[in-house]
Structure formats: structure tokens, C-alpha cells
DOKOLZA-181507 format. One record per residue (C-alpha): residue in one letter; x, z, y. Coordinates in pm, 1 decimal, decimal comma, padded with zeros to 6 digits. Layout:
! residues N
+------+----------+----------+----------+
: type :       c1 :       c3 :       c2 :
+------+----------+----------+----------+
:    A :        X :        Z :        Y :
...
+------+----------+----------+----------+
This chain:
! residues 42
+------+----------+----------+----------+
: type :       c1 :       c3 :       c2 :
+------+----------+----------+----------+
:    M :  01641,3 : -00734,8 :  00092,8 :
:    E :  01907,8 : -00881,1 :  00333,4 :
:    I :  02064,1 : -00663,4 :  00594,6 :
:    T :  02053,2 : -00825,3 :  00924,0 :
:    T :  02074,0 : -00705,3 :  01285,8 :
:    L :  01802,6 : -00704,5 :  01523,8 :
:    E :  01971,2 : -00936,6 :  01785,7 :
:    K :  01961,3 : -01172,5 :  01526,5 :
:    E :  01621,1 : -01148,1 :  01441,3 :
:    L :  01472,9 : -01148,2 :  01800,6 :
:    S :  01743,2 : -01422,3 :  01921,1 :
:    A :  01559,2 : -01707,5 :  01660,4 :
:    N :  01203,3 : -01643,4 :  01802,8 :
:    S :  01217,3 : -01698,8 :  02225,6 :
:    Y :  00888,6 : -01472,9 :  02229,4 :
:    P :  00836,6 : -01240,1 :  01937,1 :
:    G :  00588,6 : -01093,2 :  02107,7 :
:    R :  00495,0 : -00742,5 :  01925,8 :
:    G :  00729,1 : -00592,9 :  01676,7 :
:    I :  00788,6 : -00292,9 :  01472,4 :
:    V :  01148,4 : -00218,4 :  01344,7 :
:    L :  01227,0 :  00021,1 :  01051,7 :
:    G :  01553,3 :  00117,0 :  00948,6 :
:    K :  01773,5 :  00435,6 :  00915,1 :
:    S :  02047,5 :  00652,4 :  01105,2 :
:    K :  02435,3 :  00516,0 :  01040,7 :
:    D :  02449,5 :  00870,6 :  00835,2 :
:    G :  02141,1 :  00764,3 :  00623,2 :
:    K :  01984,7 :  01116,8 :  00702,4 :
:    N :  01707,6 :  00963,0 :  00909,3 :
:    A :  01463,1 :  00719,3 :  00931,6 :
:    V :  01422,0 :  00512,1 :  01255,0 :
:    I :  01104,5 :  00339,9 :  01369,0 :
:    A :  01051,9 :  00151,6 :  01677,3 :
:    Y :  00755,8 : -00008,6 :  01850,1 :
:    F :  00778,8 : -00273,0 :  02107,0 :
:    I :  00574,0 : -00508,1 :  02314,1 :
:    M :  00761,3 : -00817,8 :  02517,8 :
:    G :  00588,2 : -00982,2 :  02803,2 :
:    R :  00613,7 : -01327,0 :  02923,3 :
:    S :  00740,2 : -01391,1 :  03265,8 :
:    V :  00671,1 : -01730,2 :  03445,8 :
+------+----------+----------+----------+
């Protein structure tokens, strides 16, 4: 599995729509989960 940044992943897609991000804290002691919804503006 390749470690990447959220910025790198999202910049590759102009409209990612919805997403779930899973990861761990810098110290490795905690899990991190985020859910997002992106809207389009015209």
C-alpha cells in the first residue's frame, strides 16, 4: 500500500463527490475517520 496525501488524491479529480478517509494519527495511537460530501457550484 502506498502512503499518499489527501491533497494529492483530491487534486487528481476535479469533482470527487463523496469520500471516506481512513488513517491514523501521527503518533500512531489513534484511528482517524472522516466522511465528506462536496457540492458543485456553477
